[in-house]
C-alpha positions in Angstrom: -13.2 13.4 -13.2 -15.1 12.0 -16.2 -12.7 13.9 -18.5 -9.9 11.8 -16.9 -11.8 8.5 -17.2 -12.6 9.2 -20.9 -9.0 10.3 -21.8 -7.4 8.3 -24.6 -3.7 7.5 -23.8 -2.9 7.1 -27.5 -3.3 10.8 -28.1 -1.0 13.6 -26.8 -4.0 15.4 -25.2 -5.3 12.3 -23.6 -1.9 11.4 -22.3 -1.5 14.9 -20.8 -4.8 14.5 -19.0 -3.9 11.1 -17.6 -0.5 12.2 -16.5 -2.0 15.2 -14.8 -4.4 12.9 -13.0 -1.6 10.6 -11.8 0.4 13.6 -10.6 -2.6 14.9 -8.7 -3.1 11.5 -7.2 0.5 11.3 -6.1 0.5 14.7 -4.5 -2.9 14.1 -2.8 -1.4 11.0 -1.2 2.3 11.7 -0.7 2.0 15.1 1.0 -0.4 14.0 3.8 1.6 10.8 4.2 4.9 12.7 4.7 3.2 15.1 7.1 1.7 12.2 9.1 5.1 10.5 9.5 6.7 13.8 10.6 3.9 14.6 13.1 3.8 11.0 14.4 7.5 11.2 15.2 7.3 14.7 16.7 4.3 13.7 19.0 5.9 10.3 19.7 2.6 8.6 18.9 4.1 5.1 19.0 5.8 3.6 22.1 9.4 2.8 21.4 11.0 3.2 24.9 11.8 -0.5 25.0 13.7 -0.4 21.6 17.4 -0.1 22.5 19.3 -1.9 19.7 19.1 -2.9 16.1 17.8 -6.3 17.2 15.0 -4.6 19.0 14.3 -2.7 15.7 13.7 -6.1 14.1 11.2 -7.1 16.8 9.4 -3.7 16.4 9.2 -4.2 12.7 7.9 -7.7 13.3 5.0 -6.2 15.1 4.3 -4.0 12.2 4.4 -6.9 9.8 1.8 -8.7 11.9 -0.7 -5.9 11.0 0.3 -6.0 7.3 -0.3 -9.8 7.5 -3.8 -9.1 8.9 -4.6 -6.9 6.0 -3.4 -9.5 3.5 -5.4 -12.2 5.4 -8.5 -10.1 5.2 -8.1 -9.8 1.4 -7.6 -13.5 1.0 -10.7 -14.1 3.2 -12.7 -11.8 0.9 -11.7 -13.9 -2.1 -12.8 -17.0 -0.2 -16.2 -15.5 0.7 -16.6 -14.2 -2.9 -15.9 -17.7 -4.3 -18.3 -19.3 -1.9 -21.2 -16.9 -2.6 -23.6 -18.3 -5.1 -24.5 -16.0 -8.0 -25.9 -16.2 -11.5 -22.5 -16.9 -12.9 -21.2 -20.4 -12.2 -17.5 -20.1 -11.4 -15.6 -23.1 -12.6 -12.6 -24.3 -10.5 -9.3 -23.6 -12.3 -10.8 -20.9 -14.6 -10.7 -17.2 -14.1 -14.0 -15.6 -13.2 -15.6 -13.2 -15.6 -14.0 -9.8 -15.7 -15.9 -7.3 -13.5 -17.5 -9.8 -11.2 -17.1 -9.6 -7.4 -14.8 -12.6 -7.4 -12.6 -11.1 -10.2 -12.3 -7.9 -8.3 -11.5 -9.6 -5.0 -8.8 -11.7 -6.7 -7.2 -8.7 -8.4 -7.2 -6.7 -5.1 -5.8 -9.7 -3.1 -3.0 -10.2 -5.7 -2.1 -6.5 -5.6 -2.1 -6.6 -1.8 0.2 -9.6 -1.8 2.6 -7.8 -4.1 2.4 -4.7 -2.0 2.9 -6.6 1.3 6.1 -8.2 0.0 7.5 -4.7 -1.0 6.3 -3.3 2.3 8.0 -6.0 4.3 11.3 -5.5 2.5 11.0 -1.8 3.1 10.3 -2.3 6.8 13.2 -4.7 7.3 15.6 -2.5 5.3 14.6 0.5 7.5 15.1 -1.5 10.7 18.6 -2.3 9.6 19.6 1.4 9.1 17.5 3.4 11.5 18.8 4.2 15.0 16.5 2.8 17.7 15.2 6.3 18.6 13.8 6.7 15.0 12.2 3.3 14.6 8.7 4.8 15.2 8.9 6.0 11.6 8.3 2.4 10.5 5.0 2.3 12.5 3.9 5.6 10.9 4.6 4.1 7.5 2.5 1.1 8.6 -0.5 3.4 9.2 0.0 5.1 5.8 0.3 1.6 4.2 -2.9 0.3 5.7 -4.7 3.6 4.8 -3.4 3.1 1.2 -4.8 -0.4 1.1 -8.2 0.8 2.2 -8.1 3.6 -0.4 -7.2 1.0 -3.0 -10.2 -1.1 -2.3 -12.6 1.8 -2.1 -11.2 3.3 -5.3 -11.2 0.1 -7.2 -14.8 -0.6 -6.3 -15.8 2.8 -7.6 -13.8 2.6 -10.8 -10.6 0.8 -11.7 -8.8 4.2 -12.3 -9.5 5.4 -8.8 -7.3 2.6 -7.4 -4.4 4.8 -8.3 -4.8 6.9 -5.1 -4.5 3.8 -2.9 -1.8 2.4 -5.0 0.3 5.6 -4.6 -0.4 5.7 -0.9 0.9 2.1 -0.6 3.8 2.0 -3.0 5.4 5.5 -2.6 6.1 5.2 1.2 7.6 1.8 0.6 9.7 3.1 -2.3 11.0 6.1 -0.3 11.8 3.8 2.6 13.8 1.4 0.3 15.6 4.3 -1.3 16.5 5.8 2.0 17.7 2.5 3.4 19.8 1.9 0.2 21.3 5.5 0.5 22.2 4.8 4.2 23.7 1.5 3.3 25.9 2.9 0.6 26.8 6.3 2.2 26.5 5.5 5.9 
């Protein structure tokens, strides 16, 4: 992996190494995510017996968004704790912390989580509007993949900024696929 981390994107060879790394990250994340969604629906892992209408779909997705909100709240709490923790560097109110500090990393991760939460919420609502009630459990499976992606993002980022790509892909790709599917269903029925 050090070859990947040392690759120079300004050269053709370096760009090939980086793109191969991103492709590997996408496949490593997307294939298990798709398999999980399929298996979760096949095994009926999530209780959906009470979902009978599109309105119920929205209530079901609202439950999903409560968990996404908890993830976002946890990241914001981490920023608060990092800000309050005394360290050698004096953080000045209104100024960005030094790059690479715990507070800087916490703020960057929280900002990305906020962005991803908005995209995820839109994807969940879009799916709720087009899925029949008997398929709404797909949104819950995507929630599990999304939460796993957020955890992968944090763990990867803490190891090295490049490794956040695995968690980023695990988070954004299911949301992107969901939005594309919803748009397809809206346009073509």
